[in-house]
N, C-alpha and C positions, 0 to 999 in steps of 0.2 A: 786702706792701701795708699801709700804715697804715690804721687804722680810726678813723672819727669817731663817737664815742659820743653819740647823741642820744636816750637813754632815761633821762634823769635823774629823771623822775617815778617810775620803777621803783626805782632806787637810785642812790646817788652813792658815789664813792670816799671812803675815810676821809682826812680832812685831816691833814697832817703835824703840825700844832699839836695836834690832838686826840690823836694817838698819843703825842706827847711828854708831854702832860698826864696821860694814863692810865698810862703805864709805871710810875711809882713805886708805884701802888696794885695793880699786878700782880706786883710784885717786893718791894721793901723794906717798904712799908706795906700788906701784904696782909691785914691782920687783919679779923676779923668786927666790924662796928661795934657789935654788942651786947655785946662782951667788955669787961670792966672792967680792962684793963691798957694799957700804953703803946701797943702795936701796934694794939689794938682802938680805943683812944681817938683815935689819929691817923686811922684810917679813919672814925670817927664825925664828927670835925671836918671832914674832906674832904666827907663826905656832906652835912653841914649847910651847908657853904659852897656846894656845887653847888645845893642846894635853894634857897638864898637868891638865887643868881644867876639861876636860871630864873624864880623868882617876880618878880624885878624887871622882867624883860622882859614877863612876862604880866600885870603890874599886879595881882598877887595877893599874899597873905601866904605866907611860907615854909611854914607849916603846911597850906596848900592844895595843895601839890605832892605828887603821888604818882608815884614812879618805877615804870615798868612795863617789860615785855619788848618793847614796841613799840606801834605804832598800833592794831593789832587788839585787843590786850589793853586798851588805854586806851579804845577805843570800847566794848568789851564791858562794862568796868567802869562806864562812864558810863551806857549804856543800861540794862543790867540792874540796876546798883547804885542808880541814882537812882530808876528805876521801882519797884523792890521796896522801896526806902526810903520812897517816897511811899505805896505800898500799905499798908505796915505803919503808917505814921504817920497817914494820913488816909483810907485805903480807896480812893484814886484808882487807876483801872485803865484809863487811856486814854493812848495814845502817838501823837504827831504827828510824821511825818517825810515824806520824799519818795521817789519811785520811782527816783531816780538816785543814791542813796547808795552808798557802798562796801559790799561784802558784809558787812563786820563790823557795820555798822549794821543792814542789812536782816535778816540771819540772827539777830541778837540780838533784834530786834523780833518775828520769827517765833517764836523761843523763848518770849518772854513771852506771845504769843498762844496757843501750843500748850500750854504747861505751867502758865501762871498766869492764863489767861482774860482777858488784856488785849484790848481793842479797839485796832486799829492803823489810823490814817487816813494814807493816802499822798496828800499834796497834789500835784496834777499840776504839770507844768512846761510852758513854751511851747516853740516850735521851736528856741530858742536855749539851752534848759536853764535858764531863769531861773524862780525861784519867786516868785510874787506875795505880798508881805506881807499883802495883803488876803485872799488865799486861805488863808493860815495863820490869820489872825484868824477866818475863817469856820469853820475846822476845830476851834477850841478849844471845850472843854466844861467844865462845872463839875468833872468828874472827870478832867481832863487832868493826867497826872503829869509829862510832859516833852515838850518840843519839841526835836528834833534835826535840824539842817540842816548840810550840808557847806559850809564857808566857800568852798571852790573845788573844782570837780569834778575827779576824778583822771583822767578820760578826755578830756574836751573843754575843760577849763580855765575854764569859766564861773564867775564870781565872784558870790556872792549878797549881797544887801543884808542882812547878818545884824544890823546895828545896828537897822534898822527892824523886823525880825522880833522881835528881843529886846525892843524898846520895847513892842510890842504884847503880847507874852507877859507882860512885867513888870506891865502894867496888870491882868492877870488872875491875877497871882501864880503863874505857871507857870514853872518853871526852864527854861533854854535851854542846850543843849549844842551846840557846833560841832566838827566834825571839821576841824581846821586842818592836817592832815598835809601837804597839797600847798601850802597857803598860806604856811607858814613860810619865811622868807627872801625872800618876795616881797611880802607884805602886812603891814600893822600887826597886831600880835598882842595888844595890851593888852585883856584881858578887861574891865577897868574902862571903857575908852573904848567898846568894842563893846557893853557892857551884858549880857554873857553870864555864865552861872554855872559852866560847865564847858567845857574846851577840850582836845582830844586832839592830841598831836604824836608824830612818829616820828623817831628819831635818824638813821636811814640815808638819809633824804631831805635831810639837812643836812650830811653829811660826818662823822657819828658812826657807830659800828659798828651793824650789824644786831643786833637783840635789845635795843635801848635805846629807851625812850619815856617819855612823861609824860602823865598826866591831871592837869590843874589843875582843882580842884573846890572851890567855896566851902565853908568849914567849916560854914556854917549849913544846907547842903543835906543832908538825910538820905541816907546812902549805905550800902547793904548790900554787904559785901565779897564778892568771888568766891572769894578764897583765904583759908582759915582756918588759924590756927596760932599762931605766937608773938606776934602782935600788932604786927609792924613797920609802918612807915608810918602811925602813929597808929591802928592797928587796921584800916586800910582795905585793906591788901595785905600779908598775912603772907608771910614768907620772908626769908632772909638777903639783904640788899640787894646789888646789883651796884655796888659803890662805884666801881670804875674806869669802868664804863659811865655812871654818873651824872655823874662828873667830865667824861668825854668829851662827853656830851650837853650839859652846861652850856657848855663851851668852844665847841662847834660852834654852838650857838644864839646865843651872844654874837657870834661872828664873822659869822654870817649876818645878824644884826640890824644890826651895825655897817656892813655892806656893802649893806644892803637898798636904800636909796633910790637910790644910784648905780647899782647892778646892775640894778634894776628898770627904770629909765629907759633905760639902755644896751641891755639885752637886748630890751626891748619894741620899740625902733626897728629892731633887726636882725630880730626876729620879723616885724614888719609888712612889711619889705622881702622877706623870704623868702616869706611868704604871697602877696604880690602877684605875685612871679615864678612861683610854682607855679600860681596861678590863671590867669595869662596863658599859661603854657606847656602846660598840660594841660586840654584842653576838657572832659573828664569830671570834673574836680576840683570838689568843693564843700567849703567850709570848714564845720566843725561847731563848735558852741559860739557864744557871744555874740561878735560882732565887736568890741564895745567893752569889755564887762565880762568880761575874760578875763585869766588869769595871763600875766605878761610872757614866761614861758618856754615856753608851750604853743602849738603849731600843729597842729591835727588836721583831717584831711580824709577824705572818702570819694572813691573813684574808681570810679564806676559802670561796670559791664561788666568788672571785674577781680575778682581774689581778693586780699584784703588780705595774706594770708600769702604769696602768690606775689610780690606787689610787694615785701614785706619781704625775701624771698630775693634778688630782683634788686638791691635796694638794698645788701644786704650784699656781694654780688659786686662792687659798685662802691665798697665801702669805707665805707658808711654803716649804722650800727646804730640801729634805731628799734623801734617796737612797733605792735601792732594795737590796743592799748588797755590795760586794767588788767593788770599782771603777775600780780595775784592770781587772775585768771581764765584764765591761760595754759593752753593745751591744750584749752579748751572749744570745741566746734563751734557752740555757741549764739551768735546775734547779740548784740551788746552790749545789756544791759538799759537802759543810759543812752540810747543812740541810739534804741532802739525807743520809750522813754518820750517822747522828743522828737518822735516821729512819723516817724522815718526808716524806710522799709520794710525788713523783715528782710534781703532780698536785697542791698540797698544797704549796710546796716549791716555786713555781712560783708566789705565792701571797705575798712573803716576802717584808716587808718594815722595814728599819733600821733608827733610829733616834740617832745621836751621838752629844752630847751636848758640848758646849764650856766650858773651864775652868772658864771663867768669869761669867757664868750664875748665876743670883741672884734672879730672879723672877719665880714664879710657871708657869708651862706651861699649865694651864687650858684651855686657848684659843686654844692652839695647839691640846689638846685632843678633844675639840669640833670640830675642823677642821677635825681631823681624823674621827670622827664619821660621820660628814656630807659627807666627801669624800667617805668613804666606802658605805654609804647609796646611794649616787649618782651612784656609779659604779654598785651596786647590782640591783638598779632599772632601770638602763640603761638611766638615765636622765643626 
């Protein structure tokens, strides 16, 4: 039986173009970019080219781009690095974020609270997981070191008005970081247009290998490194660079950006049709996330009276692979912190199922909607 993979928010397959671009730097031009010989200089040139290509898409300078091991490291470097840089530079010890962020943000904030005495303000969200810019404004203080808000939520797909939030913070001279891991390939990424100071990305959401990522961070923002050593990445992330990974990331990001406008419109229409069919066919279904401000490729539901994990097993029996939420929290028996922050009761939150669609989706998902209805019915009837 063929399987339809609808868990692209968890990870995506590596694109052939990416593999092709990476291969020379895993074979012939395998050198260390810090080495001063032909093989090393070829690697250094490729790294510089990849950095410039990523910077163009993010609306930043090449020197603002820090290659990381993925989105989690990029988020950690942004939260800890900027906050500790501000503490050292001006004594600021306050962080503003939200309760629906990825664990990489929330755990980094908790680290700052526990070990460095930071105050952390979690700005609440509404029932659609939207953050009010006015609420962020009310949370700012004279000692606020950083505001961090996810551009698009990884579980329910809600998109935040980060430009409005950034404009408010900029008036108070507070730097803004956005986690754009899920937004890349679907939403505009220019930090210049959005008005943000730092932006995190992960390669494996874009068709690049796992273990690749980027933090774009303005050079004027003080940043304390997490990794100390030889001073690579302008001293902000020591360690021999993953040249092939950087090249692959740049190619994947360019391809996603080139396809973005067309793919977003096409997939959003197919998503809306799928959502409507599921809601019509399953009486217990409820859409989670903002019905308007949501990622084109995300359709997330709760199915009251079921178990989300049981529905997933039934779906897989019918050839559909999806998820119950964030892959980073897989195996946890706890209800989604995103859904509970939105006001969803814990018992209902545990019935969540998330479908995240590929950029290349071209056909309606009517058969998947039928499979959802059959799976939910099977779980509810106990058959």
